[in-house]
MMTF fields as JSON, N, C-alpha, C and O atoms, coordinates in Angstrom:
{
  "mmtfVersion": "1.0.0",
  "mmtfProducer": "UNKNOWN",
  "numBonds": 327,
  "numAtoms": 328,
  "numGroups": 82,
  "numChains": 1,
  "numModels": 1,
  "chainsPerModel": [1],
  "groupsPerChain": [82],
  "chainIdList": ["A"],
  "bondAtomList": [4, 2, 8, 6, 12, 10, 16, 14, 20, 18, 24, 22, 28, 26, 32, 30, 36, 34, 40, 38, 44, 42, 48, 46, 52, 50, 56, 54, 60, 58, 64, 62, 68, 66, 72, 70, 76, 74, 80, 78, 84, 82, 88, 86, 92, 90, 96, 94, 100, 98, 104, 102, 108, 106, 112, 110, 116, 114, 120, 118, 124, 122, 128, 126, 132, 130, 136, 134, 140, 138, 144, 142, 148, 146, 152, 150, 156, 154, 160, 158, 164, 162, 168, 166, 172, 170, 176, 174, 180, 178, 184, 182, 188, 186, 192, 190, 196, 194, 200, 198, 204, 202, 208, 206, 212, 210, 216, 214, 220, 218, 224, 222, 228, 226, 232, 230, 236, 234, 240, 238, 244, 242, 248, 246, 252, 250, 256, 254, 260, 258, 264, 262, 268, 266, 272, 270, 276, 274, 280, 278, 284, 282, 288, 286, 292, 290, 296, 294, 300, 298, 304, 302, 308, 306, 312, 310, 316, 314, 320, 318, 324, 322],
  "bondOrderList": [1, 1, 1, 1, 1, 1, 1, 1, 1, 1, 1, 1, 1, 1, 1, 1, 1, 1, 1, 1, 1, 1, 1, 1, 1, 1, 1, 1, 1, 1, 1, 1, 1, 1, 1, 1, 1, 1, 1, 1, 1, 1, 1, 1, 1, 1, 1, 1, 1, 1, 1, 1, 1, 1, 1, 1, 1, 1, 1, 1, 1, 1, 1, 1, 1, 1, 1, 1, 1, 1, 1, 1, 1, 1, 1, 1, 1, 1, 1, 1, 1],
  "groupList": [{"groupName": "UNK", "atomNameList": ["N", "CA", "C", "O"], "elementList": ["N", "C", "C", "O"], "formalChargeList": [0, 0, 0, 0], "bondAtomList": [1, 0, 2, 1, 3, 2], "bondOrderList": [1, 1, 2], "singleLetterCode": "X", "chemCompType": "L-PEPTIDE LINKING"}],
  "groupTypeList": [0, 0, 0, 0, 0, 0, 0, 0, 0, 0, 0, 0, 0, 0, 0, 0, 0, 0, 0, 0, 0, 0, 0, 0, 0, 0, 0, 0, 0, 0, 0, 0, 0, 0, 0, 0, 0, 0, 0, 0, 0, 0, 0, 0, 0, 0, 0, 0, 0, 0, 0, 0, 0, 0, 0, 0, 0, 0, 0, 0, 0, 0, 0, 0, 0, 0, 0, 0, 0, 0, 0, 0, 0, 0, 0, 0, 0, 0, 0, 0, 0, 0],
  "groupIdList": [1, 2, 3, 4, 5, 6, 7, 8, 9, 10, 11, 12, 13, 14, 15, 16, 17, 18, 19, 20, 21, 22, 23, 24, 25, 26, 27, 28, 29, 30, 31, 32, 33, 34, 35, 36, 37, 38, 39, 40, 41, 42, 43, 44, 45, 46, 47, 48, 49, 50, 51, 52, 53, 54, 55, 56, 57, 58, 59, 60, 61, 62, 63, 64, 65, 66, 67, 68, 69, 70, 71, 72, 73, 74, 75, 76, 77, 78, 79, 80, 81, 82],
  "secStructList": [7, 7, 7, 7, 7, 7, 7, 1, 1, 7, 7, 6, 6, 7, 7, 6, 6, 1, 7, 7, 6, 6, 6, 6, 2, 2, 2, 2, 2, 2, 7, 3, 3, 3, 3, 3, 3, 7, 6, 6, 1, 7, 3, 3, 3, 3, 3, 3, 7, 7, 7, 7, 7, 7, 6, 2, 2, 2, 2, 2, 7, 7, 1, 2, 2, 2, 2, 2, 2, 2, 2, 2, 2, 2, 6, 6, 6, 1, 7, 7, 7, 7],
  "xCoordList": [-0.525, -1.162, 0.478, 1.556, -0.156, 0.44, 0.428, -0.611, 1.78, 1.671, 2.227, 3.202, 1.361, 1.661, 3.318, 3.529, 4.067, 4.902, 4.214, 3.621, 4.467, 3.802, 5.661, 6.749, 4.879, 5.968, 6.084, 5.375, 7.139, 7.657, 7.081, 7.9, 6.362, 6.142, 4.28, 3.482, 3.872, 2.633, 2.294, 3.04, 0.947, 0.326, 0.27, 0.193, 0.335, -0.196, -0.967, -0.73, -1.658, -3.329, -2.946, -3.646, -1.843, -1.63, -0.834, -0.205, -1.164, -0.404, 0.36, -0.069, 1.602, 2.003, 2.975, 3.881, 2.763, 3.498, 3.506, 4.53, 2.035, 1.785, 2.115, 2.141, 2.381, 2.492, 3.317, 4.022, 3.689, 4.479, 4.786, 3.748, 5.805, 6.5, 6.446, 6.953, 5.871, 5.552, 4.6, 4.542, 3.688, 2.846, 1.632, 1.208, 1.282, 0.984, 1.453, 0.828, 2.793, 3.734, 3.556, 3.42, 3.534, 3.282, 1.981, 1.803, 0.929, 0.013, -0.105, -0.518, 0.204, 0.316, 1.166, 0.824, 1.974, 3.259, 2.268, 2.226, 1.214, 0.469, -0.887, -1.45, -1.108, -2.31, -3.416, -3.521, -4.395, -5.824, -6.573, -6.403, -7.802, -8.884, -10.218, -10.89, -10.52, -11.64, -13.121, -13.397, -13.763, -15.144, -16.354, -17.197, -16.597, -17.924, -18.516, -17.934, -20.044, -21.193, -22.145, -22.485, -22.3, -23.142, -24.721, -25.092, -25.387, -27.174, -27.624, -28.408, -26.842, -27.06, -26.67, -27.186, -25.753, -25.617, -24.339, -23.672, -23.811, -22.489, -21.476, -21.72, -20.221, -19.11, -17.758, -17.45, -17.094, -16.038, -14.743, -14.944, -13.609, -12.681, -11.784, -11.281, -11.218, -10.07, -8.962, -9.153, -7.464, -6.553, -5.497, -4.871, -5.486, -4.265, -3.415, -3.517, -2.299, -0.744, -0.006, -0.418, 0.536, 0.983, 2.717, 3.379, 3.053, 4.653, 5.002, 4.44, 6.538, 6.891, 8.738, 9.808, 8.321, 9.139, 10.793, 10.771, 11.696, 13.287, 13.325, 12.988, 13.848, 13.687, 14.352, 13.902, 15.305, 16.136, 15.227, 15.28, 14.252, 13.007, 12.109, 11.131, 11.837, 10.682, 10.561, 9.579, 11.91, 12.452, 11.77, 10.841, 11.828, 11.203, 10.172, 9.588, 9.406, 7.813, 6.622, 6.262, 6.163, 5.827, 4.329, 3.673, 3.656, 2.648, 2.048, 2.514, 1.205, 0.717, 0.681, 1.451, 0.136, -0.457, 0.709, 0.842, 1.906, 3.545, 4.177, 5.109, 4.047, 4.52, 3.647, 4.112, 2.506, 1.674, 1.988, 2.101, 2.095, 2.535, 3.734, 3.736, 4.969, 6.06, 5.984, 6.697, 5.206, 5.358, 4.468, 4.569, 3.701, 3.027, 3.349, 2.97, 4.389, 5.222, 6.844, 7.57, 7.285, 7.918, 7.357, 7.902, 6.161, 5.006, 4.868, 4.773, 4.873, 4.369, 5.538, 5.432, 6.795, 8.134, 8.3, 9.27, 7.36, 7.823, 6.702, 5.549, 7.432, 6.643, 5.557, 5.78, 4.251, 3.275, 3.445, 3.415, 3.659, 3.708, 1.929, 0.845, 2.193, 0.681, 0.342, -0.754],
  "yCoordList": [-7.862, -8.358, -9.449, -9.13, -10.507, -11.912, -11.553, -11.216, -11.651, -11.376, -13.406, -13.968, -13.88, -14.997, -15.225, -14.633, -16.073, -16.28, -17.129, -18.196, -16.277, -17.265, -17.497, -16.927, -18.884, -19.776, -18.782, -17.86, -19.3, -18.378, -20.103, -20.2, -20.871, -21.396, -21.386, -20.597, -22.304, -21.881, -23.454, -24.384, -23.376, -24.269, -25.563, -25.355, -26.661, -27.983, -27.619, -28.03, -26.972, -27.175, -25.699, -25.103, -25.644, -24.048, -25.178, -26.1, -24.655, -25.311, -24.469, -24.656, -23.526, -23.434, -23.727, -22.974, -25.064, -25.704, -25.032, -24.816, -24.724, -24.254, -22.68, -22.019, -22.29, -20.962, -20.154, -21.048, -19.061, -18.624, -17.467, -16.843, -16.922, -15.69, -14.412, -14.597, -13.122, -12.444, -12.297, -11.428, -13.529, -13.425, -12.185, -12.163, -11.276, -10.17, -8.932, -7.873, -9.171, -8.027, -6.984, -5.881, -7.38, -6.169, -5.674, -4.58, -6.517, -5.982, -4.451, -3.309, -4.819, -4.048, -2.767, -1.649, -2.849, -1.636, -0.981, 0.209, -1.359, -0.604, 0.291, 1.167, -0.244, 0.468, -0.322, -1.495, 0.766, 0.311, 1.349, 2.178, 1.211, 2.37, 1.984, 1.02, 2.974, 2.383, 3.644, 4.611, 2.947, 3.879, 4.114, 3.226, 4.911, 5.111, 5.585, 6.346, 5.59, 5.741, 5.92, 5.19, 7.54, 8.056, 7.884, 8.074, 7.647, 8.29, 9.169, 9.113, 10.187, 11.561, 11.327, 12.015, 10.394, 10.136, 10.514, 10.24, 11.181, 11.765, 10.269, 9.233, 10.733, 9.445, 9.927, 11.035, 9.49, 9.736, 8.445, 7.231, 9.102, 7.781, 8.034, 9.151, 7.043, 7.126, 6.353, 5.137, 6.887, 6.44, 5.851, 6.653, 4.664, 3.88, 3.294, 2.416, 3.89, 2.91, 2.344, 2.765, 1.874, 1.16, 1.41, 1.054, 2.047, 2.31, 1.601, 1.481, 0.701, 0.446, 0.907, 1.022, 1.027, 1.637, 1.029, -0.177, 1.384, 0.467, 0.311, 1.133, -1.032, -0.908, -0.252, -0.372, 0.379, 1.147, 2.461, 3.036, 2.806, 3.802, 3.084, 3.824, 1.953, 1.857, 1.607, 1.458, 1.605, 1.685, 2.922, 2.723, 4.214, 5.346, 5.575, 6.332, 5.242, 5.106, 3.873, 3.316, 3.539, 2.529, 2.465, 1.495, 3.591, 2.661, 4.171, 5.31, 3.774, 4.609, 6.199, 6.835, 6.977, 7.838, 8.65, 9.838, 7.47, 8.607, 8.811, 9.595, 8.329, 8.879, 9.664, 10.397, 9.653, 11.189, 12.535, 13.693, 12.126, 13.335, 13.869, 15.048, 12.999, 13.566, 14.115, 15.088, 13.583, 14.227, 15.226, 15.919, 15.517, 16.787, 17.948, 19.045, 17.526, 19.277, 18.794, 19.784, 17.863, 18.218, 19.374, 20.384, 18.879, 19.558, 21.073, 21.926, 21.279, 22.521, 23.404, 24.592, 22.542, 23.45, 23.843, 24.551, 23.395, 23.651, 24.242, 23.81, 26.006, 26.513, 26.182, 25.447, 26.901, 26.886, 27.39, 28.553, 26.042, 26.928, 27.435, 26.87, 28.329, 28.905, 28.949, 29.36],
  "zCoordList": [31.287, 30.177, 29.197, 28.696, 29.37, 28.664, 27.149, 26.581, 26.445, 25.258, 25.0, 25.496, 24.251, 23.604, 22.443, 21.385, 23.007, 21.453, 20.493, 20.65, 19.27, 17.773, 17.271, 17.192, 17.031, 16.022, 14.744, 14.341, 14.343, 13.093, 11.925, 11.011, 11.868, 11.256, 10.607, 11.111, 9.548, 8.973, 9.333, 9.64, 9.18, 10.097, 8.665, 7.454, 9.303, 8.553, 7.035, 5.899, 7.393, 6.694, 5.357, 4.538, 5.664, 4.407, 3.899, 4.419, 2.313, 1.375, -0.262, -1.401, 0.145, -0.877, -1.679, -2.037, -2.035, -2.663, -4.188, -4.836, -4.658, -6.201, -6.432, -7.471, -4.941, -5.331, -6.285, -6.754, -6.873, -7.971, -7.184, -6.964, -6.664, -6.428, -7.449, -8.555, -7.171, -7.887, -8.951, -9.82, -8.687, -9.409, -10.058, -11.214, -9.002, -8.808, -8.965, -9.002, -9.07, -9.09, -9.658, -9.129, -11.385, -11.973, -12.211, -12.746, -11.794, -11.711, -10.617, -10.82, -9.996, -8.317, -8.949, -8.565, -9.652, -10.034, -10.832, -10.52, -12.0, -12.259, -11.998, -12.654, -10.926, -10.326, -10.638, -10.999, -10.374, -10.645, -10.326, -9.432, -11.476, -11.142, -10.688, -11.056, -9.75, -9.358, -9.294, -8.583, -10.452, -10.405, -9.668, -9.791, -9.066, -8.067, -8.606, -9.379, -8.701, -9.754, -8.144, -7.213, -8.597, -6.896, -7.162, -8.321, -6.493, -6.809, -7.673, -8.62, -7.063, -8.223, -9.442, -10.322, -9.79, -11.51, -11.558, -12.555, -10.522, -11.143, -10.9, -10.281, -11.724, -11.4, -10.912, -11.351, -10.302, -9.352, -10.207, -10.261, -10.718, -10.918, -10.203, -10.318, -9.143, -8.546, -8.86, -8.844, -9.241, -9.722, -8.263, -7.57, -8.072, -7.047, -7.63, -8.487, -7.059, -7.177, -5.891, -4.81, -5.891, -4.793, -5.126, -6.101, -4.083, -3.855, -3.002, -1.913, -3.576, -2.351, -1.856, -2.454, -0.655, 0.205, 0.108, -0.14, 0.197, 0.588, 1.972, 2.824, 2.153, 3.562, 4.669, 5.809, 4.442, 5.088, 5.563, 6.65, 4.247, 4.57, 5.139, 5.247, 5.619, 5.943, 7.408, 8.135, 7.64, 9.472, 9.667, 10.45, 9.267, 9.784, 9.374, 10.15, 8.263, 8.512, 8.742, 7.705, 9.678, 9.815, 9.41, 9.791, 8.543, 7.932, 6.749, 6.765, 6.07, 5.199, 5.749, 5.031, 6.648, 7.369, 7.477, 7.186, 8.145, 8.332, 7.223, 7.401, 5.796, 4.47, 3.77, 2.896, 3.978, 3.248, 4.316, 3.914, 5.687, 6.383, 5.801, 5.447, 5.625, 5.721, 4.102, 3.859, 3.029, 1.688, 1.659, 0.647, 2.35, 2.679, 3.034, 2.625, 4.164, 4.359, 3.383, 3.281, 2.896, 1.342, 0.349, -0.097, 0.189, -0.612, -0.376, -1.258, 1.006, 1.46, 0.882, 0.579, 0.769, 0.708, -1.003, -1.275, -2.199, -2.812, -3.389, -3.372, -4.272, -4.804, -5.949, -6.911, -5.664, -6.73, -8.228, -8.633, -9.053, -10.462, -11.122, -10.976, -11.632, -12.015, -13.571, -13.952]
}
């Protein structure tokens, strides 16, 4: 299987000259709410918040699944409070 070498350049048709760095940063930090209206009349509300990992931590966790698996392992070690 041949791998094609990709250039580290943007194509000419992409124009980012009017782009603003960090434009959506605050909104992403706050997270968002998704409201699902089911056919039976019930409603489900889901809160989502994105969390950024430090670069040195990212080396050990390539995707969200690996982060969640590690955190669930830690959660299992914490005694449940009643």
